[in-house]
N, C-alpha and C positions, 0 to 999 in steps of 0.2 A: 563519589566514590566511597566503597564501603569500608569501613575501618580496618578489615585484613584484606588488603588489595592482592591481586593476583600478580604475578610477575609482568613486567612491562612487556608488550608486544615488540619484535623486531622492528626497526624501522620500515624495512621494505615491506612487510606485511600491513603494517599501518598505512603505507602510501598505497598498497593494493587495495586496502578496505575503501579509502577515500575514493578511488578510481571506480570500484564496482558500485558503491552506493551513488556516486554523481551520474554515471551512464544511466543507472536504473531510473532516477529522478528525471532525468532528462527524456527519457522514453515515455514515461507515464505524464509528462508534461505536454507531450505531443500528441497524446491518446485521443483528445476530442476530435482532431482533424481526422484521425480515422473512423471513429465513431459516426461523426457527420455524415460521412460517405455511405452509411448503413443507415439513414434514417428511415426508410420505410420499414425496416424489420423490427419487430418486437424486442424490447429488452430482453426478456427471458431466453428468446431464442439465440440473441448475439452470445449472452452469457454460457448458454449450453453449448454452442460452437466453440467458444474459447475453451470451455473444459475439455472437450472431446479431440479438437485438433491439438492441444496440448499435450493430452495423454497419448495420441499417437505418436507424436513429435519425441516424448520423452521415452517411450517403450524403444524406438529406434537407439536413441542415446544411449540408454540404459544397457541394452543388449551389446550394441557396438563396443561399449568401455567394459563390458563385462563385469558390471558391478550388482548383478541380481545377488548372488550370495551376502555381499557385504551390507546391502540393503535388508534383507530378510533377517541378518543377524542382529543390525540395528533396531529393527521393528520389534524384536524379541526382548529387547532390554527394557526392563520396568517402566511404566507408564509411557514409552514412546508412541505406542499405537493409539491410546485414547487421546493423547496430546496432539497427534497428528490429525485425528478425528476432528478435533475442536478447531485446530488451525484451518483444516478444510471448510468447516462450516463458516469461519469468520471470513476468510478470503473469499469465498462464495457469495456471502452477504455484501461483502464490500463491492465485489464487481458487479451485482445487481443493482444496487442503490446508484453507484456510479453512472453505469450505462443510462439507467432511465433519468437521472439528473440532467444528463448531456442531451439526450435526446428531448426532453421534454423542457428545454429553455431554461435550466437551472445551473448554467455553468457556472456562474459567479457562486452560487451556494455549495457547488463542489468544491471550488476552490479554496472558500471558505473552511471548509473541512479539513484541507491538508495545511493550511494555515494553522489552524488549531493544533492539528495533529502533534508538531514537535514539542508543543508545551503539555500535551497529555502524555508524550513519551517521558518527559520531566519528571511529572507526578507518578507515573508507574515504575519508572526507575528507583524514586524515593521509596515506594511503598513496596515492591517487590524484590528489588534487587539492593535495597539498602544503601543505594547512592544518597549522598548528602545533598539536600537543597538547600542552597546559600540563600541569605535574606534577599539579595538582589533577584534571584531566580524567582522567590516566592513572589515579589512584586509582580514580574513578568506574567506568571501564571495567573495572579490576581486580576491583571490587565485582561488577559484573554476570557477570563470567566466574566468580566464585565460587559465585553463586548458581546459575548454569546448571549448572556441575560438580556441586554438591550435588544439584539436582534429578535429573541424570543418575546419578548414583551411588546414589541412594536409590529412585528411581522407573523406571529404566531407560528402557524404550520410548517413554513419554510425553513425554519432552523434545525428540524430533525434531520434534514438532509446532511447539513455540515455534522451535526453530532454522530449519527450514524456512521458516516464516513471515517470521522477522526478516532472514534472509539474502536470501530472494528478493525482498521489498520493497526491502530496503536497494541491492541491485544495480540493481534496476528504476529506482530514484530516481536513482541514480548514472549509468546510461545515458542516461535521458531528460535529466539535467542537461547532459551533454556532446554530445549528438547534435544535428546542425545542422538543426533543424526545430521550429516553433512546437507548442504544446498541442494545439489542434486537428488539424494536419496530423498528427502523432506517432500520435495515437490512432486517428485514421483509417486510418492505414497498418497500424497494428497488427491493428485488427478486421478490415481486409480480408486479411490475412495468416491470422488463424484463424477468421475467418467460415465458409469454406468447409467447413474441416474439422468445425465445429460442425454445419453443416446435413447434411454427410454422415453423422455421428453419429446425428443425430436421426432422420434418413431410416431408417438401419439398425434402430434400436430400435424405430421405427414398423412397420417389416416385420415384426419379430418379435414385435409385439403387446405391446411392453414401454413404449410411449408415454406420458408421464404429461400430455402435451397433447393437447386435444381431447375431455377426458371431463368435465370439470367446468369451467363457466364462470368462476366465481371464481377458480378456480387458473390458468385460462388468462390471466386478466388480471394476476394475479400475476405469472406468468413472463414476459409482454409488458413488464410495468412495468420488471423487471429491466434492459432497455437503458438507460432513464433512471437508474436507480439505480446503474448501472455507470459510464455515459459521465459524468455531470454531476460527481461526485467527482473521479474521474480528470483530468477537464479541470480542474478547480479545483486539483489539486494540481500538476499539470504546471504551470499558470499561476504558481501560488506558488512552486514551486521554481526557477524562472526568476529570480524576484526575490529569492532568498534566499541567503545563504551555506550550503553543505550541512550544516556542523554545527548551523546555527541551526534547521533544520528539526526537530530534537530538543526543541527548546523548547515546539513546539506540539503535538507528537505524542502528548504525554500525554493529550490528551482522548479519544482513541479507546479505548486500551485501559483508562483509568480507567471509562468507560461500560461497556465488554464485562466488565470484572470484576466491577461490580456487578450487571450483569445474570445472570452466572453464579450468584452466589450468591443474590441477593434474588428473581430471577424464575424462574430454572430449576432451582434446588434443588441446586447442584452443591456438594460438601462441601470446604472448605478445610481440608486437611490440615496436620499440623504443617510439614511438608516444603515444602507449599506457602506456608506463613505464613513460614518462614525465607528462602526463594528470593526471594518477593515483598520481604520486608524489605530484603535485601541490594540488590536491584536498585534499589527505591525511595530507598534512602540513596544509592546511586550517582548517580540520578536528581538528587536533591535537590543533592548535591554539585556535580555538573555545572552545575544550572541557577544554583547560588548563586554559582559561579566566574564563569559568562558574565554576571551581572548585574555582579558586582564589576567585572570587565574591562570593563565598558560597552559590550558587544555584545550584547544579549539581540534586537534585530532587524536586518533586512536592512541590510548596510553595501557589499556589493560585488555587481557583476552576476553572476547565477549561470550555471549551464550553460555 
């Protein structure tokens, strides 16, 4: 926490933050099951459909709630629009890497990225938000770094998946934490920025005869459902992040990568190599140390207004 901390968040808001964040990570943890159902669809087409159907859903929500004037006013605020352009690019990159990883048998590397993510959050909270990093937390981050370095040294290329996911989502969360717009408005602007690009791409692949949409009814429904599966957890994450200290998000984030990890081994048949085992052990140890230190310090739940 910074030296000049903001007033404490009311307890009911803290509880809301935890509930929103937990629900978001639970949904993200189950996402590989959905993506595997679309295994014959190229990753970029899946991501484009996620963007497009999310935009369609959010347009309806924004109009129904009459939020257009408020969103336009927020976008005119200094730096809000360029920050949302950045967050849109970050989350789009995150979706693409994650989707490609799951479809190409790298579920364990994907889960590793989100195990590293909480400790990246700690480092970013220290650098950008002036949150103090206690010595024990520094040890936790160092263990995670050792695990990543080990994997990079032993397996080379595979580690880029974990690092790309960890850093893209950590920076996305950081931008959404500081930008002056609420969860719904921010996500609406992000999808409005990437939606036209997604539509253009899908139109082009359809013209080339390579579109996955419009051939099988079940698959079409699954692709259309991607709007709900994308927008709902992102809204929950943004709403939760606004009520949490940034480093505290790491205490809840373990839900998603744990679910993904066990799906990779138990459902998708991926092999846990010795390098994987040691890497995960180092990162898990770091996470346990960080969580234990946070609990000992008495701040496992939100205590300051976020963003």
